[in-house]
N, C-alpha and C positions, 0 to 999 in steps of 0.2 A: 503494501498499500504506499503509494507516494504522496507526498505534502509539498503543497507551494506555499511558501511563506512570503505575503505582500507586506512589504515594510513602507511606512509613509513617513516616520520621522526622521531629523536630522540626528545622526549619531553623534555629533558634537557634544550634547546634553549630558549623555551617558553611554555606559558601555555596553548599550541594551542590544547592537547586533552581535557582538560575541556572546551576550548572553544567551541569545535566541538559538545559537549554533548548537548549545546544549540539547536541544528538542530537535534539529536535524537528523535526517537519515541518509543513508547511500541511495542516490536517484532523485533525491528532493531538488527542489528549486526556490532560489530567492527572485524576488522582482521588488527592484527598488523603483518606488515612485513617490510624488509629491517632493517634500524636502529631504527624503532619502536619498535621491540622486545626488546631492552634495558631497555625499560620500567620493563620488568621482573626483574631487577635489583634494582628497588625501591619501597620497599615495604611499606613504607609510603603511597607517592604519589598513587601507584597503588590500594593497598588498598580501599582507598577512592575512587578511580573511580569505582572498582568492587562493592562496595556497593552500589554505586548510580545505575550503572547497573542492579544489582539484584533488585533493586527496581522498577527500570523502565523495568523489564523484556527485557534486552537487553544481548545479548549471546556475549562473547568474545573469540576471538580465535587468534592464532599465527601461523604464518608460521613455521615448522618444520625445515625445512631447513636453513632458516634464523637464526633461534636460533641453530642450529648446527654449523654453521658458525662461530658464534660469541661465542660459547662455552657456551651458555645460555640454564640452565635448566629451566623447566616449575616448580616451586615448589607451584603453585596455583591451586587447584579443580576446581575453576571457569572459567579458561582459557581452551580451549580446543585446543590441537596441531592438525594441519590439514598439509596435503601434499598439491601437486600442483593439486590432482585429487579431493581432498575436495575444494581446491580455486574454480575451477570450476563451483562446486555443489552449494557453496553459493552464486555466480553470478548467476546461473541459479534459485534458488530458492528466490529471492530477484529482486522487480521489479525494481529497481532504484539503481545504484551503484554511490556513493561520494569517489573520490580519494581525499585527502589531504596529 
């Protein structure tokens, strides 16, 4: 059973992004939306998260419209940019969704 973790808060306030990794399992996915896309501006913290996701076979996505709205470019080959149709496909593809 796979889960989609939808994250919408900036991770600069707390260490919530790393805390939620304790609930993730192999084959899950993480989608960054709203202020969570600001994580793409934190290369050191994001790099360690992406390394952990890679080792756990967890795919990371970011909502392109939220990145565009905040002027954020995706400089990471391991983060896939998706649109709203892609968001819907992620929801369909996973058994459970968890919003943080």
